[in-house]
Backbone bond lengths (Angstrom), bond angles and torsions (degrees), N, CA, C in turn:
res aa  C-N    CA-C-N  psi(-1)  N-CA   C-N-CA  omega(-1)  CA-C   N-CA-C  phi
1 X - - - 1.424 - - 1.543 106.35 -
2 X 1.256 116.89 134.31 1.422 119.52 175.56 1.566 112.60 -101.46
3 X 1.300 118.95 157.44 1.376 119.71 -177.57 1.512 117.60 -50.38
4 X 1.325 109.07 -33.35 1.452 116.86 -178.89 1.616 113.53 -60.84
5 X 1.340 114.03 -22.94 1.352 122.91 -173.25 1.564 110.86 -93.08
6 X 1.394 119.57 -8.74 1.418 120.64 -176.91 1.469 115.75 -69.31
7 X 1.257 119.30 141.20 1.481 124.96 179.09 1.477 109.97 -102.61
8 X 1.293 121.49 119.14 1.459 128.30 -175.98 1.503 105.81 -90.63
9 X 1.301 122.12 116.67 1.388 127.66 -179.39 1.418 115.07 -103.30
10 X 1.278 123.80 -16.68 1.463 128.00 -176.87 1.557 110.04 -55.57
11 X 1.260 119.95 117.87 1.449 126.20 175.38 1.619 109.76 78.08
12 X 1.321 118.98 4.19 1.404 123.61 -178.10 1.562 104.97 -65.96
13 X 1.308 114.85 130.57 1.486 118.99 170.52 1.564 110.00 -153.59
14 X 1.188 117.50 131.36 1.479 121.95 -178.95 1.522 110.47 -109.86
15 X 1.219 123.64 136.38 1.399 123.42 177.96 1.644 115.27 -130.31
16 X 1.179 112.77 144.29 1.487 123.23 171.94 1.496 109.39 -119.77
17 X 1.225 123.05 171.93 1.455 123.09 169.20 1.546 117.47 -50.95
18 X 1.311 114.91 -32.27 1.484 120.91 -179.85 1.487 116.91 -103.32
19 X 1.436 118.64 -29.76 1.369 124.74 -163.45 1.580 114.54 -125.77
20 X 1.368 113.24 145.09 1.393 116.11 165.30 1.614 110.64 -115.01
21 X 1.178 116.77 130.29 1.479 124.82 -175.78 1.525 108.10 -116.33
22 X 1.348 121.38 120.75 1.329 127.36 176.27 1.541 113.26 -139.44
23 X 1.344 121.18 158.35 1.369 120.81 179.78 1.464 110.29 -69.94
24 X 1.454 114.50 144.85 1.420 118.08 -174.81 1.573 112.84 -68.15
25 X 1.320 115.27 158.13 1.386 120.52 175.01 1.545 106.00 -136.55
26 X 1.318 116.58 178.32 1.537 119.15 179.67 1.595 105.60 -71.18
27 X 1.251 122.36 -19.86 1.467 120.60 174.18 1.514 110.91 -62.88
28 X 1.328 119.40 -16.52 1.439 123.00 179.91 1.538 112.43 -89.42
29 X 1.289 119.20 3.89 1.486 123.82 -173.99 1.479 111.61 -53.63
30 X 1.287 123.39 -47.49 1.445 120.94 179.85 1.504 118.19 -67.06
31 X 1.280 114.47 -32.56 1.436 120.16 169.69 1.528 115.51 -71.26
32 X 1.288 116.36 -39.04 1.530 120.76 172.67 1.469 111.62 -61.22
33 X 1.413 118.20 -42.69 1.461 123.41 179.43 1.551 110.14 -61.25
34 X 1.430 113.05 -45.41 1.417 118.86 -177.37 1.636 112.29 -60.75
35 X 1.366 112.47 -40.93 1.348 122.04 -176.19 1.560 110.14 -71.01
36 X 1.297 116.59 -46.75 1.499 115.16 -174.06 1.526 111.46 -79.67
37 X 1.312 119.83 -10.07 1.519 124.23 172.86 1.588 111.77 -97.41
38 X 1.245 115.41 5.36 1.454 120.91 -179.81 1.601 106.32 -70.69
39 X 1.320 117.44 146.17 1.448 124.48 -175.07 1.603 103.91 -57.55
40 X 1.405 112.66 130.50 1.426 120.70 175.42 1.492 117.65 98.74
41 X 1.457 116.72 -25.86 1.406 122.54 -169.14 1.603 104.42 -75.07
42 X 1.278 114.77 -55.41 1.534 119.28 177.51 1.555 111.29 -48.61
43 X 1.346 113.94 -48.69 1.443 115.50 -169.59 1.631 107.47 -74.41
44 X 1.298 121.37 -23.78 1.435 122.41 174.85 1.503 114.46 -85.66
45 X 1.301 117.30 -2.85 1.576 120.60 -177.07 1.503 108.90 -119.28
46 X 1.317 118.98 99.65 1.446 119.85 -179.35 1.505 116.27 -59.80
47 X 1.436 118.79 -19.66 1.448 117.64 -178.80 1.572 112.09 -89.59
48 X 1.335 115.39 1.77 1.428 115.26 172.49 1.508 117.52 -90.82
49 X 1.283 121.10 140.58 1.491 114.13 175.27 1.446 112.79 -78.00
50 X 1.413 115.48 169.91 1.464 113.50 -176.27 1.524 115.64 -76.75
51 X 1.293 121.25 -16.62 1.349 124.46 172.33 1.510 114.69 -122.83
52 X 1.346 119.96 92.13 1.480 128.24 -179.17 1.542 107.31 -81.78
53 X 1.311 113.58 131.37 1.402 118.92 173.73 1.588 106.18 -123.81
54 X 1.418 113.56 179.61 1.453 115.86 -178.45 1.499 115.09 -64.86
55 X 1.220 121.81 -34.74 1.415 125.46 178.29 1.570 110.45 -61.06
56 X 1.365 112.01 -50.49 1.520 116.57 178.88 1.508 107.96 -58.51
57 X 1.337 120.77 -48.27 1.408 123.82 -177.26 1.546 111.23 -57.97
58 X 1.536 113.25 -46.05 1.507 112.75 177.04 1.512 113.76 -61.06
59 X 1.308 120.38 -35.53 1.414 119.44 179.21 1.510 112.15 -69.98
60 X 1.340 117.64 -44.17 1.532 120.17 176.66 1.450 110.55 -61.75
61 X 1.385 121.01 -44.92 1.494 117.14 178.80 1.570 112.82 -63.06
62 X 1.388 112.22 -38.79 1.458 117.10 179.46 1.591 110.14 -59.22
63 X 1.321 115.75 -41.70 1.473 119.70 176.23 1.478 113.17 -60.03
64 X 1.344 116.56 -39.36 1.482 121.53 -178.05 1.603 105.19 -68.50
65 X 1.315 116.63 -45.48 1.451 119.72 -177.59 1.540 109.26 -64.37
66 X 1.279 117.07 -35.62 1.477 119.51 175.93 1.538 111.39 -65.30
67 X 1.352 119.59 -38.87 1.489 121.79 176.06 1.495 110.20 -65.97
68 X 1.284 115.68 -36.18 1.534 115.36 176.26 1.507 110.56 -66.92
69 X 1.319 120.82 -43.38 1.429 123.46 176.37 1.451 114.72 -56.76
70 X 1.352 117.25 -31.87 1.493 122.98 175.00 1.471 112.99 -79.69
71 X 1.298 117.08 -6.20 1.506 122.49 179.81 1.487 109.90 77.95
72 X 1.308 122.20 26.40 1.554 125.85 -178.70 1.495 110.14 -87.90
73 X 1.272 115.63 -28.40 1.499 115.42 -172.04 1.560 112.80 -163.99
74 X 1.262 119.24 176.73 1.577 119.39 172.82 1.464 103.48 -140.95
75 X 1.347 116.09 125.46 1.381 124.63 170.97 1.553 107.71 -101.44
76 X 1.357 118.67 128.15 1.545 118.66 -178.09 1.431 107.31 -103.52
77 X 1.398 113.67 147.23 1.364 127.04 165.72 1.477 106.88 -102.85
78 X 1.326 122.65 125.70 1.381 125.85 -176.56 1.569 113.09 -111.36
79 X 1.282 110.96 125.28 1.512 119.18 177.72 1.551 110.73 -118.52
80 X 1.447 112.60 146.53 1.333 114.31 171.40 1.604 108.45 -80.15
81 X 1.296 118.74 136.84 1.454 119.70 -173.16 1.523 114.27 -62.54
82 X 1.341 115.04 -28.34 1.545 116.41 -176.27 1.592 107.50 -101.06
83 X 1.304 123.86 8.11 1.368 129.27 -176.17 1.522 110.31 -139.55
84 X 1.410 118.17 135.80 1.427 118.62 -179.15 1.546 113.93 -78.87
85 X 1.327 116.31 -9.70 1.513 117.22 -173.80 1.484 111.93 -81.93
86 X 1.253 109.87 151.15 1.542 117.34 178.98 1.488 111.10 -78.97
87 X 1.372 116.69 134.88 1.384 120.41 -179.40 1.548 110.72 -94.17
88 X 1.348 116.62 -20.49 1.561 115.37 -176.84 1.524 104.31 158.86
89 X 1.268 112.47 -177.01 1.429 122.86 -178.17 1.545 109.95 -140.61
90 X 1.342 115.31 143.83 1.436 123.04 176.09 1.424 108.06 -125.01
91 X 1.425 120.15 150.26 1.417 120.67 178.36 1.507 110.70 -128.52
């Protein structure tokens, strides 16, 4: 990967009239765990084990954050602007 291909995520935030999208952080761990343990998510994701626990989620989220810090990708945490709850995540 060349420097020209790096993705800078520090301070990145995208907004729409309804949503705020920002790169995930470890603060998002509880939301991440809730999303990945929702019905149908594990079954549709071959890289997830059958029994996800908090430690597995912490490790997986940390790996994603490390990839972002290397500039390899961006994983967004999506919030409704008028509600504090997380609506989901995209990568």
